[in-house]
Structures are given as structure tokens and as C-alpha cells.
Residue, then its C-alpha position, 0 to 999 in steps of 0.5 A: x351368256x344364254x344357256x342353249x344346252x336344252x337344244x342338245x338334250x337327247x329326246x328333246x325334239x319329241x316334246x317340242x314337236x308335240x307342243x308345236x303340232x297345233x301351231x303347225x296345223x294352224x299355219x296350214x301344214x299337213x299334219x301327216x307330213x309334219x309327223x313324218x318330218x318331226x318323228x325321226x328327230x332326236x335333239x332340237x339341234x336337228x329341227x332346222x335342217x329337217x324343216x328346211x329339207x321339207x321346205x326345199x321339197x315343196x319349193x322344188x315341186x312348185x318350180x316343176x309345177x310352174x314349168x308345166x303351167x300349173x300355176x295354182x299348184x305352184x303357188x300353193x307349193x310355194x306357200x307350203x315351202x314358206x311355212x316350212x322355212x318359217x318353222x325352221x327358224x323357231x328355235x334359238x339355234x346357234x347357227x345364226x347365219x342359217x336361221x337368217x337364210x331360212x327366214x329370207x327363204x320363207x320371205x321369198x317363197x311367200x312372194x313367189x306364192x303371192x305372185x302366182x295366186x294373188x298378183x295384186x298383193x303388194x310388198x311394203x317395207x321400210x325402217x324396221x318393218x317388212x310385210x305383205x298387203x293383200x286385198x279381198x279382191x283384185x281392183x276392178x272386181x268385187x268390193x273394190x270395183x264398185x267404189x267401196x274401200x276395204x278396211x285394214x287389219x294389221x297382223x302382228x306376229x309374236x316372239x318367234x313368229x313371222x308374217x309367213x305363219x298366220x295364213x288362216x287368220x288372213x284368209x278369214x279376214x280377206x273372205x269378209x272384205x278386210x284387207x290384211x297387212x301382215x308384217x315382220x317388225x324388229x327382231x322378227x322374221x326376215x328382220x331378225x338378223x339385223x334388228x332387235x325386238x323391243x319397245x321400238x316395235x310400235x314405231x315400226x308399226x306406225x311406219x307401216x301404217x304410213x306406208x299404207x297411205x302412200x299415193x301409189x299404194x292407195x292407187x293400187x288398193x282401195x283402202x279405208x284408212x279410217x278403219x284400221x284394226x290390229x291383231x296381235x298373236x302371242x307376244x304380238x298381242x302385247x306389241x299390237x296393244x302397245x301400237x294401238x295405245x300410241x297410234x290413234x289410227x288404230x281403232x280396234x284391236x284383237x289380242x290372241x293368247x297375249x301376255x298380260x305380264x311376264x315373270x322372267x325368272x319363271x320362264x322356261x329355257x326355250x322362251x328365255x333363250x329365244x327372247x335373248x336372241x330376238x332382243x339381242x342379249x339377256x340383259x335387253x330381254x330382261x329389260x323388255x320383259x320387265x316393262x311388259x304390262x298390259x295394265x299400263x296400256x289399258x286406259x289408252x287401248x281403243x274401244x272395240x277390244x277383243x281378247x281371245x284366250x285358251x283355257x289350256x294356255x298355261x306357260x310358266x312365267x306368263x300371266x294371260x291377258x284375261x287379267x286385262x278384263x279387270x282393267x277394261x271391263x268393256x273388252x269382249x272376252x272369247x274364252x275357249x276352255x279346251x284351247x291351247x296357246x294360240x288355239x291351234x287345236x281349236x280353230x273352229x271355236x275362235x277363228x271365224x268368230x274373231x274374223x266376224x268380230x273384226x269385220x263387224x266392228x270395223x264396219x260400224x266405226x264412224x268416220x274420223x273427224 
């Protein structure tokens, strides 16, 4: 039985809101609005409804703007709604059906946004994955129109993340000529209600890469499938590394705030409860965390390997991926002393550097035989 009593503890919302604030900033939410939404909350049981109400306000504004013909305003409001709906899903709240509905709403809002702002974006989905493929420019304009093909970065979210969260990273890569496929895998985002986080994640990533090679996808998006990188964030760093170690199509990897190992017994209640929810049971979560070991994957990881770490990223029970430099001394370490987990408080210090590193390494890769 998973202990969820921490959700009802008086005053629990304030600490969670403070911890999540940099993450909300990195996701592109206005921090003044974030503070207005979260400051009145008492317990974490109140969190999903408050975030959902904010999402609905932006969705309604998007619809009003669309009716007036203000396409860009509508598209951006839908994107903000997607972020708020996603924030509503962060907790292992006992209302499973409501959480699933919020994840679906985030997915729809992101689709509505891209339909208005990036009509060339394409929804890709299959067994165990669902994602959005975005290219740097419409076909026929910019890089894609002169015969050049776009390298691809696959963005893998973490324990309680989803494809609607990491817009800043995706936008930075798109600006540098890299196509982005941001995916929900098993136990994540829109798939959390019907699938389970675990070792099958790498198979879902492989199927997502298969989907990129479909003739109709390549006809619509000029992708260079010889140049594929993976970017994993938080627990997604382990999931990304696991995929890269088993799929030779992934030729570069960037791991941001990734865990090297987890000590289940030392993890805080929020993490253990969330893992139990996403993995399907406490026993499944314990087995998953016990098998998580970057050292075992190190010899099989691709050559260009970037580790992004914050000096203030200290989560009980988590050994940070900095330890991987002992196994892979060739890895490039970007350490930001004042950065927290996922470095939402230090975006200028890692995001452009990481995007540059990925675009440079992908451009330098030789063609496969």
C-alpha cells in the first residue's frame, strides 16, 4: 500500500510550490501567475484543481482569440493551457481518473497550439509512445527547402514529466536546425493511465524511431536519420541512456539531471509514491529502481555524451550522473554550481550550451555505413 498521507499534511502545498517554481519557469509559465495560483493552497490535495482551473482559463482565452481571428494569441494560450494541465498531473493524487483526464487535456491543448503555430508539426503514436514531431522550418522554406535534411533529437521526459513540459529545450534545438520528437513513453503523460513505467521504455523509443522512418513521415519532413540524438531529463536521463545503449540509431546523448543510481529506502515520500503510481505498484517500483544503474550502461553509450548537472541538485536517495565520468572519462560534463534539479533556476547557463553541443555533434557525425 502506498502512503499518500503527505498529500493531506497542512501547509504541504507551500513547500512543493517553492520546489516546483523553477520547473514552472523552465516550462515557460509566467511566475507571477504561478505564484497567484499556488500561494493560496494549503494541502497538496488542492494542487491539481488549482492548476486545472488556470489551464481552463487559458484554454477559454485561446478559443475567444481564435474566434476573433487572432491565431498567434490563440496558439500561445493553448500552449500555456497545456503546461498548466501538465502541472495538474505532477502529484500521485488519489483521483486517478481526473489525472488521466488532465493528461489528455494537456495533449489536446498542445495539439491545438501546434495546429495554429506550427501546422507542419506531426503527431506520431504507436505501441507505448505518443509524441509530437516538430521541424525547424516548413517544408519548402529554410533548411528543408534546399535539399538539406534535419538531424533529430528525441526528448525523453522523466518520472512525472511529459512531452508538454520541455518547450524551451525544443525551441532552442529547433532554432539550431534540429528537428525534435518529444515523446511520452510507458507510464508518462497521456499514456500514464494505461501503461507502466519500466524497462520496456527503450522498446517504445525504438518504435518511435521506427515511426520516423515511415515513408509518409519522411515525405512530409526532411529528416536525417543518420544523425539522431537523445536528450533525457531527470529520470528520463536513465531512460534515454538505456535506449541509447541498446539502439545503434542513437548516436549522441545528453543527460540532464539524470540519476546514476537510486536508493529506494532513502527516497522522499513524493518520489516513492510517484514511482509506485507510474510503475503500477510499490513492488514494481522497487524492482525498477533496483535495476537503475548507469555504470552498467556506460560501455554501450554513444561516443558524444554530455552530462548536465546542477551543483544544488541534491535529492535524498539519488546519486547524480556526475559519477558516470568515472566510467566514461570521455563524457563532457557541464556543471552549473548554482543549478538545481533540471536547472530551471539557471537556464542561460546550460540550455544554449547544450543546444549548441547537440547541434554541433550531430553535424559532425559521419554518415553510417
